[in-house]
N, C-alpha and C positions, 0 to 999 in steps of 0.2 A: 620655557622662559626667555624670555627676550634677555639680553644683557644689559645692565644700567652702565653705557658708557662713561658718563659725565654724573656727577652726583654736586649737588650743592647743599651747603648746611648754612639756611635762614639766620641761625644765630652769628654766622660770622661774616666780617667785610667780603664781599665781591672780590676784592683788590688782594685777598690772601687764597683765592683759588687760582690754580696756573691753570685750569682749563676752561678758562674764561677770558674774554677781551673785550675794549672797547671802541676798537678801532679795527678800518679794513687796512691790510698792508698785506703783499704776497709773501715776507720775511717772517710772519708770526706761524711758528713751527705746528704741525699737526699734533693734537694731542692725543689720538687713536687713529687706528686703520680698519676698514673695512673691506670686505669684497663683495662686487656686483651679487646682489640676491640676498645678503643680509639685511636681517632685521635687528632694532637696537631701541634701547631707550635713552632718551637725554634729560635731564633735569635742568631747568632753568631757574634764573631769579627774577624777580619783577624785573622792568627796563631798567628801576633806579637802583637797583642793588638793595633794597629793603630801607631806603631812605626816608618813602613814605610809610606813616603810621596808620595803624585803624583806632584813630580817635575822631575828635569834633574839633579840631580845631586845623585851618589851611596854613600854618606858618610853616610847615614842611614844604609845601607846594610854593610857596611864596620864596622860600631862602635856600631852593636846592640850587645847587651849582650843576647847569645844564653841560656843562662840558664833561661829566663824567658818566653820560650815559651815551648808548645803551650798552648794558653788560649780556653779553652774547657767549652762550656755551660751544665750544669749538675752537679751531676749525676741525673737523672730521676728514680724514683722507680715505679716498676711495681707490682703491689699488686697480690701476689699468686706466683709470682717468687719465684724458690728454686734454690740452688747447683744443678746442676746436669741436669735441665732443659735447654731447648733452648729457646732463646728471638727472636722471629721474628717480625723482623721490615721492615715495607713497605715506602719505599720513595716515596712518593707520589709528592712530588714538592722540586724542589731546584732554588735559585735564589739569586741575591745580592740584599743587602739593596735598596730601591728606593733611599734615598738620597746619594748612594755611588756606583754609575755605572761606575766603572773601577776597574780593577785588576793590580798587577805588577807581576814580574818573576825576580830573580836576582841570580848572581853568588855571592859566598861567600869568601871572602878572604880563602887562602889556612891556614894561621895563625888563621882564626876564621869560623873554621866548614867546611871550603873545598867543596870538592864535586866529581862527579864521574868524572871529567876532569880534577880536579884540578891543574894537573902537566901542563895542558895545558890551563888553564884559573886562573892563582895563585891569582888573584887580583878583587876587588870588583865592579860591573858591576849590571846596574839595566834595565830593559825598563818596560816603564807603558803600559798598554793597555785598551782601550776605548772598552766598552760594548754599543752595540747598539741592542739591543732585544736578537735575539740569535747569534749574530755576532761580532767578536771582530776584532780589527786592532791597530797597535801602531804608533806612532809618531818617535819611535826609530827603527822600522824595516818596511821599506817600501815594497810595492810591496805584501805584502800578507794580505790576510782576508779568516776568516773560521769561521765555527758554532761552539759554544763551546757544550760541553758534561759534564754537570756540575755534581760536584760531592763533598761529604766530604772527603777530604784527611784522615781525622781522625775520626773514630767512633768505639765505643767499649763499654764495660763495665766491674765494677770495679774490680779488683783482689781480690781474698782471701790473708791473712796474708800469708797461706801457698805458693802461687802461689808468691806474691810478694819477698818473701825471695828467692824463687829459682831464680828469675829474677835477683836480687841484687846479689847474689853469683854468680851465672856462668858469668855475666857482668862483675864484679870485676875480676874475675879469667882471662877474657881475656885480661882486662886492664893490669894487673898486668905482662902479658906476654911482654909487652913493655910500661911500664908507660909513656915513654915521647916522646912518638909519636905525632908529628904533620901531619893533624888532628889526634887527640885521636881516639881510637880504638871504645870505647862506651862512655855515657853519664853516670855517676854515679849520686846517689842522690847530690842534693844542695839544702840544707834549706833556705839558704839567700833570694833567690829570690822566693821560693815557696808560691803560693797563693793556700789554702786550704780550698776554697769556706767559710762553714759557721764555720767551727773550729775556736777557739780561746784558747790563753793561752798556757798552756803545753801540753794540746791535740793535738794544733796545731804544736808546737816545734817537739813534738815528731815524729809526721806523715810526717811533711817536711825532717826532717832529714832521713826518711827510704823511703820515697816517691819514685816513680820510673819514671826518666823522660819520657817525652810524643815523644822521640825521634823515637825509633825504631817500626817496627810491634811487635806484640807477640801474645801469645794463644787466648788472649781477645779480638784481633781486633787490635785496636789502629791504628797507622799511616801507615797503607798498601798502600795509593796512588793509587788506583784501579780506573784506570779513566773510567771503564765502570760501576762503582756503582753510577749510575747515577739516575735522576728520572724515577719511573717506577721498580727500582730494590728491589728486595726482601733480606733481610739479616737472617742468622741463627747462632745467636751468641750465644756461651756458657755461661750459667750463675754460677757465682763463690761465690755471696754473696747474701744474702736474699734482695730482691727487684730487683736484676740485675744491678742496678746503670748505667743507660744507658747515656754516653756522648759523644758530636759530638763537631767539629769544624774544623778548615782548610780547609775552602770550597775553591773549585776551580772552575773557570768557563770553564778551559779548560787545559788538560794535555796531553804530549806523554808520552807513555807509558816508565815506568821505573822515571819517573820525575828527569831526569839526570841532570838537574841543579842544585837538592838539595833545594834551593827555587824556587822550582819546578813549573811549572803550571802556571796559572794564579790566584794568590792569592787574595782572596776576603772575604769582610764582606759580609754576607748574613743571607738566613732565610732557614729552613726546615722544612715541613712540614711532619708529620710521622704519621702513626699507627702502633701499637704494638699488640703483642699475644703472647701466650704462647704453648710448646710443653713439657707437663711433662715428665721429665725422658728422655728427647730428646738426652743427650748426649752419653748414653747408648744405645738406641734403634736404633743408626743410628751412634755409634762408632766415633764422633765427638771430637775433641779437639782442633780444631782452626775453626773460623768461616767458610761457606761456602756461596755460594749467586746464585740469578738469577741476570741475566742482564736486564739491560733497553731494553725495545722493541724499544727506539727511538735511533737511534744513526746519526751522521750525514751521510748524503747519498754521499759519496765520493769512487767512483769506479775504478778509475785509478791512480797508485801507481807505482812509483818505488821503486826497492827492493835493500837494500845494503848488502851486506855479511858481517860478521868478522868471522874470527876463532879463535883459544886459541894459537896466535902467538904476543905479545906485541911489540910495537913501537920499541924497540931496536932489534928485531928481535929473542927474546928469545923464545923457545917453553915451553908450559903450558901444563900440562894434561886435557885435558877435562875442561877446564875453561871456565864456559859460561860467568864470569862477564868480563875477557879479551874479550872474542868474539863478546858480545855485544858492550864495549867500540870499537873494532875496527870497526865494524859495523857503530856507530855512527861519528867517526873521518872520517870514508870512505863518509858517507854522509855529512859532512861538508864541507871536500875539495872539494867535486863536488858543492857545493852551491857557495863557494868562486868564481868560475870560472865565474857566474852570476854578480859578483861584490860583493855580501854581505862579509861584515868580518866576521872572525871566530865566536867572539860574537853573531853578529846578525844569523849566520847558528845556531849557538848551541841554540838560543833562541826561533828560530823557531821548534826546533826538542824538546825543553823542553813544549813548550806552544801549540803546533797545533796537533789534533788527529794522532799523529804519530803512529804506531802500531810496537810493539817488538813482535817477535817469537822466542823460542829456536827451532832451525830447524832439529837440529843433535845432540845427546847427548853419540852416541854408537862408532864413527867411531874413534878409538884411532890414534893418541892423541888429536886430533882438535875437538871440540863441534865448532858447526856452528849457529850462531846468526843471524838474520835479523832484520833490520828496514825497514818498510814499510812508505814512505814518500807519502800522496796524492797530486798528481802534480795539482790538481784543484783548491787548495787555492793562487796559482801564479797568479800573473796577467800577466805571462808571460809563454811561453813555455818552461818547463825546461828539455824536453826529448832530448836525443841526436840526432844529425842528422850528416849528412856527413857536414856541412858547419861550424861545431863547435858552443860552446857557445858564445853567445852574451853577453855583461856587460849592463845588463839593469839597474841595481844600482848603482849610478854615485860614490856612497863613500863618499859623503857630510854630509851624516848623520850615527851616529853609536851609541851605548850604552853608556849613561854616566860612565865612569871608575875613581876610587878613588883610587890611590895607598895608599899601606900601609904606617902608619903614623911612 
């Protein structure tokens, strides 16, 4: 039996757990050490540390202080790992904690985090998803059920001090171009809510003031939200500090490509079974400056899709130059409008795109001025036929159920 190196008690605050942290900093002490070839289990909180509850109100999504997230289990040191190496991580298994067989999806208020489609969905909403083995369904989104592709939304190694300084400098430079923007352009260091693992006293205060927030992906991995990084995957992480300092959290039961709802995917507390190894001097041997990975051999077996296109022309008709972000947004909006024809609210349609194993593709980036992005929606996840026919769409969803919404105060 593999040893459980990190345990979490979902009835206790994540701030009381010294084997958990919510910032990136090289001074955070390792909470355990393993050797190359070892396998072990790590338990994790959901990314909010249990703030979001299994209920029918979105007040928690509206009111959460986003400076507390993400709560990560680790860092774990690997004996012999040195800067310049590659840490090889095999994700042997991933799943929800036995006592917590549910997850949540949410849209944040534009005033508190926002999201990919925040101009269209500016207020807080939430859906709860029950986990039934490998399948999930929601009392807030009828007519749909699908198999999950469980994965860690966030996994990576500690940065060096040099890399941390680079992050903070470049992100503050971006913030300074429009410091009053809502939502903000980036999330700067914020010491007041930092949980720095086993650090205490002045060392904790100093690291908390410098520590990088966990919101974006960066060169070390981090919050990449890659849905195919599932059980059976192998990841090659750049090592920046002695011991590597592997941390993880933000587990997802399922997610559509892009995690377009921001509080995207089906967020859950869970456990990860891992194995680690080292490739000495792997960064220079392979020219790697960001992680690479091999995907899982296990994926949901959906074969029939409706594919929605989007181009680099925004909702107001403004032309953008090869803008993939605009193009993917349009593909998502086109899919949402389509699903509304079957009776779904816009919020329910967005929740489906954010949680189901939807595929996103960059289909064209050379045909000026329009990039083409596509969103692949699996038709088999629905209880009814959503394919176009000469008879036109039928409203199978009656509209008496919707996602809980909490207006801004």
